[in-house]
C-alpha positions as CSV (number, residue, x, y, z in Angstrom):
1,M,13.0,-28.0,-29.2
2,P,10.1,-25.7,-28.6
3,H,9.4,-24.5,-25.1
4,T,6.5,-26.1,-23.4
5,E,4.0,-24.4,-21.1
6,A,5.6,-26.2,-18.2
7,S,9.1,-25.1,-19.0
8,I,8.1,-21.5,-19.6
9,L,6.2,-21.3,-16.3
10,S,8.9,-23.1,-14.4
11,N,11.7,-20.8,-15.8
12,F,9.6,-17.7,-15.0
13,L,8.1,-18.6,-11.6
14,L,10.6,-20.9,-9.9
15,P,13.8,-19.7,-8.3
16,P,17.0,-21.0,-10.0
17,A,18.5,-22.3,-6.8
18,P,17.5,-23.0,-3.2
19,L,18.0,-20.3,-0.6
20,P,21.4,-21.6,0.7
21,A,22.8,-21.5,-2.8
22,A,21.5,-17.9,-3.3
23,L,22.2,-16.5,0.1
24,S,24.4,-18.3,2.6
25,L,23.9,-18.0,6.4
26,R,26.9,-15.9,6.7
27,K,25.6,-13.4,4.1
28,F,22.2,-13.4,5.7
29,T,23.8,-12.7,9.1
30,E,25.7,-9.8,7.6
31,L,22.4,-8.2,6.6
32,F,21.7,-7.5,10.3
33,P,23.3,-4.7,12.4
34,R,26.7,-5.7,13.9
35,S,25.2,-5.5,17.4
36,H,22.8,-8.3,16.5
37,Q,24.9,-10.5,14.3
38,D,25.8,-12.8,17.2
39,N,22.2,-13.5,18.1
40,P,21.4,-17.2,17.7
41,Q,17.9,-16.4,16.6
42,I,19.4,-15.3,13.2
43,E,20.1,-18.9,12.3
44,V,16.6,-19.9,13.4
45,L,15.1,-17.2,11.3
46,Y,17.3,-18.3,8.3
47,R,16.2,-21.9,8.6
48,Y,12.6,-20.8,8.9
49,L,13.0,-18.6,5.8
50,H,14.5,-21.5,4.0
51,H,11.7,-23.8,5.0
52,Q,9.0,-21.3,4.0
53,R,10.7,-20.8,0.6
54,A,10.7,-24.5,0.0
55,I,7.0,-24.7,0.8
56,Q,6.3,-21.9,-1.6
57,V,8.3,-23.5,-4.4
58,D,6.4,-26.8,-3.9
59,A,3.1,-24.9,-4.1
60,V,4.2,-23.2,-7.3
61,E,5.3,-26.5,-8.8
62,Q,1.9,-28.0,-8.0
63,S,0.2,-25.0,-9.5
64,I,2.3,-25.3,-12.7
65,A,1.4,-29.0,-13.0
66,A,-2.3,-28.2,-12.5
67,E,-2.1,-25.5,-15.1
68,V,-0.4,-27.8,-17.7
69,K,-3.1,-30.3,-17.1
70,R,-5.8,-27.7,-17.6
71,G,-4.0,-26.5,-20.8
72,K,-3.9,-30.0,-22.2
73,K,-7.6,-30.5,-21.5
74,Q,-8.4,-27.1,-23.1
75,K,-6.4,-28.0,-26.2
76,Q,-8.3,-31.3,-26.5
77,E,-11.6,-29.4,-26.2
78,V,-10.6,-27.0,-28.9
79,I,-9.5,-29.8,-31.3
80,K,-12.8,-31.6,-30.6
81,A,-14.8,-28.4,-31.3
82,R,-12.9,-27.7,-34.5
83,R,-13.5,-31.2,-35.8
84,A,-17.2,-30.8,-35.0
85,T,-17.5,-27.6,-37.0
86,E,-15.3,-28.7,-39.9
87,A,-17.1,-32.0,-40.4
88,P,-19.9,-31.6,-42.9
89,E,-23.2,-32.4,-41.5
90,L,-25.5,-34.2,-43.9
91,S,-28.9,-32.8,-44.2
92,S,-31.9,-34.9,-45.3
93,T,-31.6,-33.3,-48.7
94,D,-28.0,-34.5,-49.0
95,V,-28.9,-38.0,-47.9
96,R,-31.7,-38.2,-50.6
97,Q,-29.2,-36.9,-53.2
98,I,-26.7,-39.5,-52.3
99,R,-29.3,-42.3,-52.5
100,M,-30.4,-41.0,-55.9
101,D,-26.9,-40.9,-57.2
102,A,-26.3,-44.5,-55.9
103,E,-29.3,-45.8,-57.8
């Protein structure tokens, strides 16, 4: 199955897992100096980071959907333009010739 624009953009731009799956609270806490690891604000900061990441992922998903929609519209416009240029336009001389051939 060929990759679609949506799958390519999603695979490239979206994280493979939510923050808790990628970085647990314990691992996040270990990133701070030992003297601050007991601070309750670390958990608040972690939850805030998780929330902000979710907002960003939602925004990227919406942008991907909009880009796919623009891509489909652009493809339709290209097809329409190709059909218009490939369709032979009958000149008045061609019309006269067709009429003469029909008689």
